[in-house]
Each structure stands twice: as C-alpha cells, then as structure tokens.
LOMARKE-138873 format. One record per residue: residue in three letters; y, x, z of N, C-alpha, C, CB in turn. Coordinates in pm, 1 decimal, padded with zeros to 6 digits. Glycine has a CB too. Layout:
<pts>
PT type      nyy      nxx      nzz     cayy     caxx     cazz      cyy      cxx      czz     cbyy     cbxx     cbzz
PT  ALA        Y        X        Z        Y        X        Z        Y        X        Z        Y        X        Z
...
</pts>
This chain:
<pts>
PT type      nyy      nxx      nzz     cayy     caxx     cazz      cyy      cxx      czz     cbyy     cbxx     cbzz
PT  MET  02261.4  00078.4 -02319.2  02252.7  00088.4 -02174.4  02109.9  00126.8 -02136.6  02294.8 -00045.5 -02106.1
PT  GLU  02097.1  00222.9 -02051.8  01967.7  00273.5 -02006.6  01943.2  00225.1 -01863.6  01962.4  00429.7 -02014.5
PT  VAL  01815.6  00197.1 -01830.1  01780.4  00152.0 -01696.0  01687.1  00255.3 -01633.8  01713.8  00010.5 -01699.2
PT  ALA  01725.7  00308.2 -01519.4  01640.9  00400.7 -01443.2  01589.9  00326.2 -01320.8  01719.3  00531.4 -01401.9
PT  LYS  01457.4  00307.1 -01312.5  01399.4  00232.2 -01200.7  01367.6  00328.1 -01086.5  01271.5  00155.8 -01245.3
PT  HIS  01407.0  00290.3 -00966.1  01380.4  00369.5 -00846.3  01281.6  00293.7 -00758.1  01512.4  00400.2 -00768.5
PT  PRO  01184.3  00361.6 -00698.0  01088.8  00290.9 -00611.9  01153.9  00248.3 -00481.1  00966.7  00379.2 -00583.2
PT  PRO  01097.1  00145.0 -00416.1  01150.9  00104.9 -00286.1  01124.5  00214.0 -00183.0  01088.9 -00029.2 -00239.9
PT  PRO  01205.2  00221.0 -00080.0  01183.3  00323.6  00022.6  01051.5  00299.8  00094.7  01299.5  00325.2  00123.9
PT  LYS  00983.1  00408.0  00128.7  00857.4  00397.2  00201.1  00887.2  00390.9  00349.9  00763.1  00516.1  00168.4
PT  LEU  00822.9  00295.1  00416.0  00844.0  00276.3  00558.3  00756.3  00374.1  00635.6  00813.9  00130.5  00599.8
PT  ALA  00816.6  00455.8  00718.8  00742.9  00553.6  00797.2  00725.6  00502.8  00939.5  00814.8  00689.7  00796.6
PT  THR  00601.2  00500.5  00984.8  00573.2  00463.4  01122.8  00484.6  00569.8  01183.4  00506.4  00323.4  01131.8
PT  ALA  00513.4  00606.3  01305.2  00439.0  00713.3  01370.2  00305.0  00664.8  01423.9  00521.0  00772.9  01482.7
PT  SER  00296.6  00539.4  01467.6  00175.5  00492.8  01535.4  00070.1  00435.7  01440.3  00212.0  00388.6  01637.0
PT  VAL  00107.8  00407.3  01315.9  00015.1  00344.2  01222.1  00006.8  00428.8  01095.5  00059.7  00198.8  01188.4
PT  THR -00115.6  00448.7  01045.1 -00134.0  00518.6  00919.3 -00102.5  00423.2  00805.5 -00277.9  00574.6  00906.7
PT  THR -00016.1  00463.3  00715.3  00024.4  00380.0  00602.8 -00019.5  00444.9  00472.8  00176.8  00357.0  00603.2
PT  ILE -00087.9  00367.8  00388.3 -00136.3  00415.5  00259.4 -00074.0  00328.7  00151.8 -00292.6  00412.4  00251.6
PT  TYR -00013.4  00392.2  00051.6  00044.9  00320.6 -00060.9 -00047.2  00336.4 -00180.8  00188.2  00372.5 -00093.1
PT  LEU -00090.6  00224.6 -00238.6 -00171.1  00227.1 -00359.7 -00081.1  00197.0 -00478.1 -00288.4  00125.7 -00351.7
PT  SER -00099.4  00270.2 -00586.6 -00025.2  00241.0 -00708.9 -00122.0  00181.5 -00810.6  00044.1  00369.5 -00765.7
PT  SER -00068.2  00133.0 -00919.4 -00154.9  00075.7 -01021.8 -00239.2  00184.1 -01088.9 -00071.5  00001.1 -01126.6
PT  ASN -00199.1  00310.0 -01075.9 -00274.5  00421.1 -01134.1 -00379.8  00478.1 -01040.3 -00180.3  00530.3 -01174.7
PT  THR -00380.9  00436.0 -00914.3 -00478.3  00486.4 -00818.6 -00617.4  00436.5 -00856.0 -00441.5  00443.1 -00674.8
PT  PRO -00714.3  00525.5 -00874.8 -00850.6  00479.5 -00902.3 -00906.1  00401.9 -00782.7 -00942.5  00599.3 -00935.8
PT  PHE -00985.2  00298.2 -00812.2 -01038.0  00210.6 -00707.4 -01117.4  00288.9 -00602.8 -01126.5  00102.2 -00769.2
PT  VAL -01209.7  00373.2 -00648.6 -01296.4  00446.7 -00555.6 -01214.3  00543.0 -00470.3 -01405.6  00524.1 -00632.7
PT  SER -01112.9  00606.3 -00528.5 -01027.7  00697.7 -00451.6 -00951.7  00623.2 -00342.9 -00929.0  00770.0 -00544.1
PT  GLY -00900.7  00504.6 -00375.5 -00830.9  00423.2 -00275.6 -00923.7  00382.9 -00162.7 -00771.1  00298.8 -00340.2
PT  MET -01047.1  00344.0 -00197.9 -01146.0  00306.4 -00096.4 -01177.0  00424.6 -00004.7 -01275.4  00255.7 -00163.2
PT  LYS -01201.3  00540.4 -00064.8 -01235.0  00658.9  00014.6 -01120.1  00699.3  00106.1 -01271.7  00775.4 -00077.0
PT  ARG -00996.8  00688.1  00056.4 -00881.0  00723.8  00137.2 -00869.8  00632.6  00259.9 -00752.8  00715.9  00052.8
PT  VAL -00887.0  00502.6  00238.6 -00879.0  00407.3  00349.9 -00992.5  00431.6  00448.4 -00883.7  00261.9  00297.9
PT  LYS -01115.8  00448.2  00397.6 -01230.0  00470.9  00485.8 -01215.9  00601.7  00564.7 -01359.3  00472.9  00404.4
PT  ARG -01163.2  00706.3  00500.0 -01144.7  00834.9  00568.0 -01047.0  00819.4  00685.0 -01093.2  00942.3  00468.5
PT  HIS -00937.6  00747.1  00662.7 -00840.7  00726.5  00771.3 -00899.0  00638.6  00881.6 -00711.8  00663.1  00716.8
PT  LEU -00978.0  00538.8  00844.4 -01040.2  00452.7  00945.7 -01140.8  00530.8  01029.9 -01109.6  00332.7  00879.0
PT  ASP -01221.1  00616.2  00964.6 -01318.6  00697.0  01038.6 -01248.9  00795.1  01132.2 -01409.9  00773.0  00941.4
PT  LYS -01142.4  00859.8  01083.0 -01066.2  00953.8  01165.9 -01003.4  00881.8  01285.1 -00956.7  01023.5  01082.2
PT  MET -00953.1  00761.6  01258.7 -00891.0  00682.4  01364.7 -00992.7  00646.4  01471.6 -00827.7  00555.4  01307.1
PT  GLN -01112.7  00611.4  01428.0 -01215.3  00571.0  01522.4 -01264.6  00690.6  01605.3 -01332.3  00505.9  01448.1
PT  ARG -01279.9  00807.7  01539.6 -01326.3  00927.2  01611.8 -01225.1  00973.3  01715.6 -01354.4  01040.9  01513.7
PT  LYS -01097.7  00975.0  01677.7 -00994.6  01029.8  01765.8 -00920.7  00924.5  01846.4 -00896.3  01107.5  01685.5
PT  ARG -00960.5  00798.9  01830.2 -00897.4  00687.0  01902.8 -00746.6  00681.5  01877.8 -00924.4  00699.4  02053.8
PT  LEU -00709.5  00695.4  01750.3 -00568.5  00689.8  01710.5 -00537.8  00552.7  01653.7 -00535.0  00800.3  01607.0
PT  GLY -00436.7  00486.7  01704.3 -00391.6  00360.5  01647.5 -00496.8  00251.2  01650.2 -00347.3  00382.1  01507.6
PT  ARG -00460.6  00135.2  01595.8 -00552.3  00021.7  01595.6 -00596.5 -00017.2  01456.5 -00488.6 -00096.0  01662.2
PT  TYR -00514.5  00011.2  01354.9 -00548.3 -00029.3  01219.2 -00475.2  00059.2  01118.8 -00513.3 -00177.8  01196.1
PT  VAL -00519.1  00051.1  00993.7 -00456.6  00122.7  00883.0 -00382.8  00019.2  00798.8 -00562.9  00202.3  00797.2
PT  VAL -00260.8  00051.8  00757.8 -00181.5 -00037.3  00672.9 -00192.2  00012.2  00529.0 -00031.4 -00042.8  00719.7
PT  VAL -00225.6 -00079.0  00437.0 -00234.0 -00047.7  00294.6 -00131.0 -00133.7  00222.7 -00379.0 -00072.3  00238.1
PT  PHE -00045.3 -00069.4  00143.7  00057.3 -00140.3  00066.8  00024.2 -00135.5 -00081.1  00196.6 -00079.9  00092.2
PT  GLY  00048.8 -00247.4 -00148.9  00042.2 -00253.8 -00293.5  00166.0 -00327.7 -00340.9 -00088.9 -00323.6 -00342.7
PT  LEU  00244.2 -00267.1 -00429.0  00368.2 -00328.2 -00476.5  00358.0 -00355.7 -00625.8  00489.7 -00237.1 -00446.2
PT  GLY  00408.7 -00470.5 -00668.2  00414.8 -00503.6 -00810.6  00277.2 -00510.7 -00874.2  00499.0 -00402.1 -00883.9
PT  LYS  00254.8 -00426.0 -00975.6  00127.8 -00426.2 -01047.3  00011.4 -00381.6 -00959.2  00137.1 -00336.6 -01169.0
PT  ALA  00038.2 -00313.3 -00851.0 -00067.8 -00261.4 -00763.7 -00121.9 -00366.9 -00666.9 -00015.7 -00142.6 -00685.0
PT  ILE -00066.4 -00488.2 -00667.6 -00115.0 -00593.4 -00578.4 -00262.0 -00622.2 -00607.5 -00030.2 -00722.3 -00594.0
PT  GLN -00297.4 -00630.3 -00735.1 -00436.2 -00658.6 -00772.5 -00530.2 -00548.7 -00723.0 -00448.5 -00673.6 -00924.9
PT  LYS -00488.7 -00424.0 -00732.8 -00571.1 -00311.8 -00686.3 -00589.2 -00318.5 -00535.6 -00507.8 -00177.0 -00726.3
PT  ALA -00482.0 -00348.6 -00463.2 -00489.6 -00357.6 -00316.8 -00580.5 -00472.8 -00274.7 -00348.7 -00376.1 -00256.2
PT  LEU -00574.0 -00586.0 -00344.0 -00662.1 -00698.3 -00312.0 -00808.4 -00665.1 -00341.1 -00620.2 -00822.3 -00390.8
PT  ALA -00833.1 -00591.0 -00447.7 -00971.0 -00549.2 -00478.2 -01025.4 -00459.1 -00367.5 -00977.0 -00475.6 -00614.5
PT  VAL -00941.9 -00367.0 -00318.3 -00982.5 -00281.0 -00206.4 -01009.3 -00365.2 -00082.1 -00873.9 -00174.5 -00176.8
PT  ALA -00923.6 -00463.6 -00055.9 -00940.4 -00550.5  00060.6 -01071.3 -00628.9  00052.2 -00821.7 -00647.2  00072.7
PT  MET -01102.7 -00682.6 -00065.3 -01226.0 -00759.3 -00081.4 -01349.2 -00671.3 -00060.1 -01230.7 -00823.7 -00220.4
PT  GLU -01344.9 -00550.0 -00111.4 -01458.4 -00458.5 -00093.9 -01473.9 -00419.5  00053.0 -01440.1 -00332.1 -00181.0
PT  LEU -01363.1 -00393.4  00120.9 -01370.1 -00358.6  00263.1 -01424.2 -00476.3  00344.9 -01230.7 -00316.8  00315.4
PT  GLN -01384.2 -00597.9  00310.1 -01437.2 -00715.3  00380.2 -01587.1 -00728.7  00358.0 -01365.6 -00842.8  00333.8
PT  SER -01633.3 -00700.0  00236.7 -01776.7 -00710.3  00209.3 -01855.8 -00604.7  00286.8 -01803.3 -00695.9  00058.9
PT  LEU -01789.8 -00494.8  00324.1 -01854.7 -00391.8  00405.8 -01845.9 -00423.4  00554.7 -01791.9 -00255.7  00378.3
PT  GLY -01777.7 -00532.8  00591.1 -01772.5 -00575.0  00730.2 -01644.1 -00541.7  00804.0 -01884.0 -00515.0  00802.0
PT  TYR -01548.9 -00478.4  00737.9 -01420.7 -00449.0  00801.7 -01339.8 -00577.4  00813.6 -01341.9 -00341.6  00721.7
PT  ARG -01257.8 -00585.7  00916.5 -01168.1 -00699.6  00931.6 -01036.5 -00665.2  00862.9 -01145.6 -00735.4  01082.8
PT  VAL -00993.4 -00752.8  00772.2 -00872.3 -00728.1  00693.9 -00778.5 -00847.0  00709.9 -00906.2 -00703.8  00543.4
PT  LYS -00654.9 -00819.2  00745.1 -00550.5 -00921.8  00748.3 -00457.8 -00896.3  00630.7 -00471.6 -00920.6  00884.6
PT  VAL -00420.9 -01004.0  00560.5 -00338.7 -00993.1  00440.8 -00203.4 -01059.0  00465.4 -00409.6 -01057.5  00319.3
PT  TYR -00097.0 -00986.8  00433.6  00038.9 -01038.1  00444.8  00107.9 -01018.9  00310.1  00117.8 -00966.5  00559.7
PT  THR  00177.4 -01122.2  00264.1  00256.2 -01107.6  00142.1  00402.8 -01093.5  00180.7  00234.9 -01228.8  00045.8
PT  LYS  00475.9 -01022.9  00097.8  00618.4 -01002.9  00126.3  00691.2 -00968.9 -00002.3  00639.4 -00891.1  00231.8
PT  THR  00818.9 -00969.8  00005.3  00904.0 -00928.2 -00105.3  00986.7 -00810.2 -00058.7  00995.0 -01044.7 -00154.7
PT  MET  00979.5 -00701.8 -00133.8  01059.8 -00583.8 -00103.4  01163.7 -00570.7 -00214.1  00970.7 -00453.5 -00091.5
PT  HIS  01260.9 -00486.1 -00193.6  01366.7 -00469.0 -00292.0  01364.0 -00327.1 -00346.5  01504.2 -00500.8 -00230.7
PT  ALA  01362.5 -00317.7 -00478.2  01370.3 -00189.3 -00547.0  01509.4 -00178.6 -00608.7  01257.7 -00175.0 -00656.3
PT  LEU  01553.2 -00056.5 -00631.7  01685.1 -00034.4 -00692.3  01669.1  00009.0 -00837.4  01765.3  00071.9 -00612.9
PT  ASP  01744.4 -00055.3 -00924.8  01752.5 -00014.5 -01064.3  01892.0  00039.8 -01088.6  01719.9 -00133.1 -01161.0
PT  GLU  01897.9  00148.2 -01162.2  02027.3  00207.8 -01194.6  02056.1  00181.0 -01341.9  02029.0  00361.6 -01163.6
PT  HIS  02155.9  00102.0 -01368.8  02197.1  00071.3 -01505.8  02301.1  00175.5 -01546.7  02254.7 -00075.6 -01517.9
PT  ILE  02264.5  00257.9 -01642.9  02350.8  00368.4 -01685.7  02413.1  00333.4 -01820.5  02270.5  00502.5 -01694.9
PT  ASP  02545.0  00332.4 -01824.0  02618.3  00308.8 -01949.2  02670.9  00444.5 -01995.1  02736.6  00203.3 -01930.4
PT  GLU  02601.4  00503.3 -02092.3  02636.3  00638.2 -02137.1  02769.8  00641.0 -02211.8  02526.1  00693.7 -02226.6
PT  ASP  02803.5  00530.9 -02278.0  02930.8  00527.1 -02352.4  03049.4  00535.2 -02257.1  02940.4  00398.7 -02437.6
PT  ALA  03044.2  00457.8 -02148.1  03156.0  00456.7 -02052.8  03139.4  00565.5 -01946.5  03167.3  00318.9 -01985.4
PT  GLY  03018.3  00622.5 -01935.4  02994.9  00726.9 -01834.9  02984.1  00672.1 -01693.7  03105.4  00828.8 -01840.1
PT  THR  02940.8  00547.7 -01680.1  02929.3  00485.1 -01548.1  02784.8  00443.2 -01522.8  03023.8  00362.8 -01536.7
PT  SER  02756.4  00421.6 -01397.7  02625.5  00368.3 -01360.5  02644.3  00265.9 -01249.6  02528.8  00482.0 -01315.3
PT  GLU  02554.0  00169.3 -01247.2  02561.5  00062.2 -01148.6  02423.2  00043.1 -01087.9  02613.6 -00070.5 -01212.6
PT  MET  02416.5  00032.7 -00956.2  02290.2  00010.6 -00887.0  02270.9 -00139.5 -00867.9  02287.0  00085.4 -00750.0
PT  VAL  02154.2 -00189.7 -00906.8  02123.3 -00331.6 -00896.4  01993.7 -00346.8 -00817.0  02111.2 -00397.5 -01037.8
PT  LYS  01996.0 -00437.5 -00718.3  01877.4 -00462.1 -00636.5  01787.2 -00562.2 -00707.7  01916.7 -00514.1 -00495.5
PT  ARG  01654.6 -00532.9 -00707.5  01559.0 -00618.8 -00775.7  01444.6 -00650.1 -00679.5  01505.9 -00551.5 -00906.3
PT  PRO  01408.1 -00778.2 -00664.7  01296.2 -00812.2 -00576.1  01162.7 -00775.9 -00641.7  01299.1 -00962.9 -00540.5
PT  VAL  01070.7 -00722.9 -00559.3  00937.5 -00684.0 -00604.7  00836.3 -00745.4 -00508.9  00921.9 -00527.4 -00611.6
PT  GLY  00736.7 -00812.2 -00563.5  00630.7 -00868.0 -00480.3  00546.8 -00756.3 -00420.1  00542.1 -00963.5 -00561.7
PT  ALA  00501.8 -00775.6 -00298.1  00422.4 -00673.5 -00230.4  00315.7 -00739.8 -00145.4  00511.8 -00582.5 -00143.8
PT  ILE  00211.1 -00664.0 -00118.4  00106.2 -00710.6 -00029.5  00083.1 -00602.1  00074.9 -00025.4 -00743.9 -00107.9
PT  GLU  00067.0 -00643.9  00197.7  00042.9 -00552.3  00308.9 -00090.9 -00590.7  00371.3  00159.6 -00557.3  00415.1
PT  LEU -00181.4 -00494.7  00378.5 -00313.3 -00517.2  00436.1 -00324.0 -00441.7  00568.0 -00425.1 -00473.2  00338.2
PT  HIS -00372.5 -00507.6  00670.2 -00404.9 -00441.2  00796.0 -00556.3 -00435.1  00803.8 -00342.9 -00516.2  00920.7
PT  VAL -00611.7 -00314.4  00800.8 -00756.3 -00295.2  00800.9 -00795.8 -00236.4  00935.5 -00802.2 -00202.7  00683.0
PT  TYR -00886.5 -00305.3  01005.3 -00930.3 -00264.2  01138.0 -01063.6 -00192.4  01129.3 -00940.6 -00384.9  01231.8
PT  PRO -01085.3 -00087.1  01210.2 -01212.1 -00013.7  01204.5 -01329.3 -00098.4  01252.7 -01202.9  00113.4  01288.1
PT  LEU -01447.2 -00059.3  01207.4 -01570.5 -00127.1  01247.4 -01612.2 -00085.7  01387.2 -01683.0 -00097.2  01148.3
PT  ALA -01682.2 -00175.2  01456.2 -01751.1 -00136.0  01578.5 -01873.1 -00055.2  01534.2 -01792.1 -00262.0  01667.5
PT  ASP -01918.5  00041.9  01614.2 -02027.7  00131.6  01575.4 -02155.0  00058.1  01536.5 -02057.8  00226.3  01687.6
PT  LYS -02188.3 -00050.2  01606.2 -02315.1 -00116.8  01578.1 -02312.4 -00196.5  01447.4 -02350.9 -00208.5  01692.6
PT  TYR -02193.2 -00221.4  01392.9 -02182.9 -00295.9  01268.8 -02151.1 -00207.7  01149.4 -02078.6 -00401.8  01282.1
PT  LYS -02146.8 -00075.2  01167.5 -02103.6  00017.1  01063.3 -02198.3  00013.3  00943.3 -02094.8  00159.4  01118.9
PT  LYS -02141.2 -00000.2  00824.4 -02216.5  00002.7  00698.7 -02166.9  00119.5  00615.5 -02202.0 -00131.7  00620.3
PT  THR -02246.2  00161.5  00520.1 -02205.1  00274.5  00435.7 -02151.2  00224.5  00303.3 -02322.7  00371.0  00412.0
PT  LEU -02068.4  00307.8  00240.9 -02008.6  00274.0  00111.3 -02105.7  00305.7 -00000.1 -01876.2  00349.8  00089.9
</pts>
C-alpha cells in the first residue's frame, strides 16, 4: 500500500497578506519576505498585519522568525491550531484508493508593522 500525502488547502484572504513558511524555507529568506510585505503595507496603508503560517515541521522555523521579529521591535501575536491534511492510501493490487484525514499542528503569527519612530534595521 502506497501513501500519497496532500498538503492542507491554503486559506486565501483578500484583506490580509498570508505567507506560508515550509521547513525548507531559509530563515533569512522568510525574514526578508515578511519584512518586505510589512514595509509595503506600511507605505501603501494596506491591511493591519501580515499572517505567517507554519505547519508541521515548519512550526520551529515560524517561531524562529517570530522571535527575531520581536527582537527587532515588531509586535507578534501567536496562535496555535490544528489543521487537517489529506492522505491518499493507494492499494495498487486492488486498484483502489482511500482518502484519510490527518491532523497537523500549525502555528499562525500575526505580525504588525512598526511605527516610524521605532523602526529598526535587519
């Protein structure tokens, strides 16, 4: 029996920028991506915060990004949640497949932009 893992669906929101970090995302790249969206948001007055998601193995990476952003003076709110991923169990002998729901731990970070007088550099 073979197992094909499918990622959970990505939640699309028009008013909030959402960034998904994976366990393969380099730390500095994740930081730059979040900071770039925060700077753009502040310049154009779009939205109130950036949402950063880390699922499964990426929770540690997302928390590391959150800690670094906090040390730079950004306000970060942390929410934990459980999302559901789908696994497809394929039985090649019988020619059938079955979809099974699997819970995955996730972390959701809300990162708020800095006020101009408190802005620090990376």
